[in-house]
N, C-alpha and C positions, 0 to 999 in steps of 0.2 A: 503493500500500499503506501510506502514512502516514497518508493521509485515512480510510482503513479503520479502520487501527489507532487513530488518534484517536476514531473513534466508540467503539469498544471500550473506551477508556481508563478512564471511571469504573465500568463494568462490572467491571471485572478489576481495578481500582485499577493499571494500567501505568504504568511509566516508560518513556518512549519516547526513545533516543537514535539520532540519525541520523549515520551515517559515511560520509563522502567516501572509498571504497575507493581511487581515483585517488592518494591521498596515501600508500598504503602498499604497497609490492612484496607483500609475504605476503597481504593481503587481495586484491590483484588477482589474484594467481596462486591464491587458495584460492575467490573466488567471482565473479572477473570476468565470466564468461560466465551468472551466475546471478542477476543484479543487476535487480530489487532482491530482497533477501534478509533474510529473519526470522531472526534468530540469539538465541537466550538461553542465556547461560552457556556460549558457544562451541560449543552444540548447534544445528544448522539446524533450524527448525521448517519454513519454506517458503519458496519462492523463486517469481519472475515475478508472482504475486498471492498474495493473503492466503488461506489455507487457515483458515478459521474453526474447522473440526474439529481440525486438528493444534495449532493454538493453544490451545484450550481443553483439548487432552489435554496439552500440556507444561505448562500452567499447573495442571491437576489433580495433574500428577505432582511439582510443585513443593510443592504444598499437603500431598501424602500423605508426603512425604518431611520434612516440618517436624512432623508429628505423632508 
């Protein structure tokens, strides 16, 4: 998923942070079975694989909120 996100990084001006969930009990509890998971502002966008449509929808919602 990180490689796919990196390919989208320029197009969407993304900032990608990777987090090792095994370092956090709360994250393990919340996402342990869904890794890899893509989250933006604590909202889960997709898991297991990059869902391009879900990513674009989440980014469009953010853009709409800013206007």
